[in-house]
C-alpha positions as CSV (number, residue, x, y, z in Angstrom):
1,M,-35.7,2.4,-8.6
2,I,-33.9,-0.1,-10.9
3,E,-32.3,-3.0,-9.1
4,R,-29.2,-4.4,-10.6
5,Q,-28.9,-8.1,-10.9
6,A,-25.6,-9.8,-10.7
7,T,-24.5,-11.8,-13.7
8,T,-21.9,-14.5,-14.1
9,A,-19.5,-11.9,-15.4
10,D,-19.5,-9.9,-12.2
11,Q,-16.7,-10.7,-9.8
12,Y,-15.5,-9.2,-6.6
13,E,-11.9,-8.2,-6.0
14,L,-10.0,-6.7,-3.0
15,K,-10.4,-3.0,-2.8
16,Y,-6.9,-1.5,-3.3
17,A,-5.8,1.4,-1.1
18,G,-5.0,4.6,-2.8
19,F,-2.3,7.3,-2.3
20,W,-3.9,9.4,0.4
21,V,-5.0,6.6,2.8
22,R,-1.5,5.1,2.5
23,F,0.1,8.6,3.1
24,W,-1.9,9.1,6.3
25,A,-1.0,5.6,7.5
26,F,2.7,6.4,6.9
27,V,2.4,9.7,8.8
28,L,0.8,7.8,11.8
29,D,3.6,5.2,11.6
30,M,6.3,7.9,11.6
31,L,4.7,9.5,14.6
32,T,4.8,6.1,16.3
33,V,8.5,5.6,15.5
34,N,9.3,9.1,16.7
35,A,7.3,8.5,19.9
36,I,9.3,5.3,20.5
37,G,12.5,7.4,20.0
38,A,11.4,10.1,22.4
39,I,10.2,7.8,25.1
40,L,12.9,5.1,25.0
41,V,15.9,6.1,22.9
42,K,16.4,9.7,24.0
43,P,16.4,8.9,27.7
44,L,19.0,6.1,27.1
45,F,21.2,8.5,25.1
46,K,21.0,11.1,27.9
47,W,21.6,8.5,30.6
48,F,24.8,7.4,29.0
49,G,25.8,11.0,28.1
50,W,25.8,10.4,24.4
51,S,25.2,13.3,22.1
52,L,21.9,13.5,20.2
53,S,23.1,16.0,17.6
54,K,26.8,15.5,17.0
55,G,27.6,12.9,14.4
56,W,29.8,11.9,11.6
57,F,28.0,13.9,8.9
58,L,25.1,16.2,9.3
59,F,22.2,13.6,9.1
60,F,24.2,10.6,10.3
61,T,24.2,11.0,14.0
62,P,24.1,7.9,16.2
63,Y,20.7,8.9,17.5
64,R,19.2,9.1,13.9
65,I,20.9,5.9,12.9
66,T,19.3,4.2,16.0
67,L,15.9,5.7,14.9
68,F,16.4,4.3,11.4
69,I,17.1,0.8,12.8
70,I,14.0,1.0,15.0
71,A,11.9,2.2,12.0
72,F,13.2,-0.6,9.8
73,L,12.5,-3.2,12.5
74,Y,9.0,-1.7,13.2
75,F,8.0,-1.8,9.6
76,A,9.5,-5.2,8.8
77,I,8.3,-7.1,11.9
78,M,4.8,-5.6,11.9
79,T,4.4,-6.1,8.2
80,K,5.6,-9.7,8.3
81,K,3.8,-10.8,11.4
82,L,0.5,-8.9,11.1
83,G,0.4,-7.7,7.5
84,Q,0.1,-4.1,8.8
85,T,1.6,-1.5,11.0
86,L,-0.2,0.6,13.6
87,G,-0.9,3.3,11.1
88,K,-2.3,0.8,8.6
89,M,-4.4,-0.7,11.4
90,I,-5.9,2.7,12.3
91,V,-6.9,3.5,8.7
92,G,-7.9,-0.1,8.0
93,I,-5.5,-1.2,5.3
94,Q,-3.0,-4.1,5.1
95,V,-0.2,-5.4,2.9
96,K,-0.7,-8.7,1.1
97,S,1.3,-10.7,-1.4
98,A,0.3,-10.1,-5.0
99,F,0.1,-13.9,-5.4
100,D,-2.5,-14.4,-2.6
101,T,0.1,-16.3,-0.5
102,P,1.4,-15.4,2.9
103,L,4.0,-12.6,2.9
104,T,7.6,-14.0,3.0
105,W,10.6,-12.4,4.7
106,K,12.1,-11.9,1.2
107,Q,9.1,-9.8,0.1
108,V,9.1,-7.8,3.3
109,F,12.9,-7.1,2.9
110,F,12.5,-6.0,-0.7
111,R,9.5,-3.9,0.1
112,E,10.7,-2.2,3.3
113,V,14.4,-1.9,2.6
114,I,15.3,-1.9,-1.1
115,G,12.0,-0.6,-2.4
116,R,11.4,2.1,0.2
117,F,15.1,3.3,-0.1
118,I,14.5,3.8,-3.8
119,S,11.1,5.4,-3.3
120,R,12.4,7.8,-0.6
121,L,15.5,8.7,-2.5
122,L,13.6,9.6,-5.7
123,V,10.2,10.5,-4.1
124,L,8.5,10.2,-7.6
125,P,7.9,6.5,-7.4
126,Y,5.1,7.1,-4.8
127,L,3.3,9.0,-7.5
128,S,2.7,5.8,-9.4
129,I,0.0,4.8,-7.0
130,P,-2.9,6.7,-8.6
131,F,-2.0,5.6,-12.1
132,L,-1.5,1.8,-11.7
133,P,-4.6,-0.5,-11.7
134,K,-3.7,-2.1,-8.4
135,K,-2.5,1.3,-6.9
136,E,1.0,0.0,-6.4
137,A,4.0,2.1,-5.5
138,V,7.4,1.1,-6.9
139,H,8.3,-0.7,-3.6
140,D,5.1,-2.8,-4.1
141,L,6.2,-3.7,-7.7
142,I,9.6,-4.7,-6.5
143,A,8.3,-6.9,-3.7
144,D,5.2,-8.3,-5.5
145,T,2.9,-6.9,-2.8
146,V,-0.4,-4.9,-2.8
147,V,-2.0,-2.7,-0.2
148,V,-5.7,-3.3,0.3
149,Y,-8.5,-2.3,2.6
150,E,-9.3,-4.9,5.3
151,D,-12.2,-7.2,4.4
152,T,-13.5,-4.8,1.8
153,Y,-14.3,-5.9,-1.7
154,A,-15.2,-3.9,-4.8
155,L,-17.3,-5.2,-7.7
156,K,-15.2,-5.8,-10.7
157,H,-17.1,-5.0,-13.8
158,Q,-16.3,-7.1,-16.8
159,P,-18.0,-6.4,-20.1
160,I,-20.4,-9.0,-21.3
161,F,-19.6,-9.7,-24.9
162,R,-22.6,-10.4,-27.1
163,E,-22.5,-11.3,-30.8
164,P,-23.1,-8.3,-33.0
165,A,-26.5,-8.1,-34.7
166,I,-26.4,-9.4,-38.2
167,P,-27.3,-6.5,-40.5
168,T,-30.0,-7.3,-43.1
169,N,-30.4,-5.5,-46.4
170,R,-34.2,-5.3,-46.2
171,V,-35.9,-2.2,-45.1
172,E,-38.7,-2.7,-42.7
173,Q,-41.9,-0.9,-43.5
174,P,-44.0,0.5,-40.7
175,E,-47.3,-1.2,-40.3
176,V,-50.3,0.6,-41.7
177,Q,-53.4,0.5,-39.5
């Protein structure tokens, strides 16, 4: 077995999280938000006699608006304070600033409000994840964030450039024995 030796050109970089692991983290997060709604919000609405289904316009019921606010607060506060939501904790990924600095409220706002609104409205921006080098969705590009695996690094291969061999015009003759 050939053992590979590290050279000075080898570097390690954070391992970026791909589409599917991020998708499953999001599914777990939405289950969490819906559980909060079912355990806390629904009983309060029923207690006060408020309707869960009647609203101003099909989707915009007071109950769904309340769930939206809870989801926004959940994603924003968890991302800012811990760098990850419960779903991301379970699958082992986290959100980091692309500049290797602590996440700011501005970045969290742009990622979780403006960027996610655009991504959910169009759906296609999530498909950028497999094709970008740092596996970023549009909301990551807007907020200058990346999603990486926790404490996992990948070897970044950089080609070692060598000077090309200088061609000679002489033809080498095989040695006669």
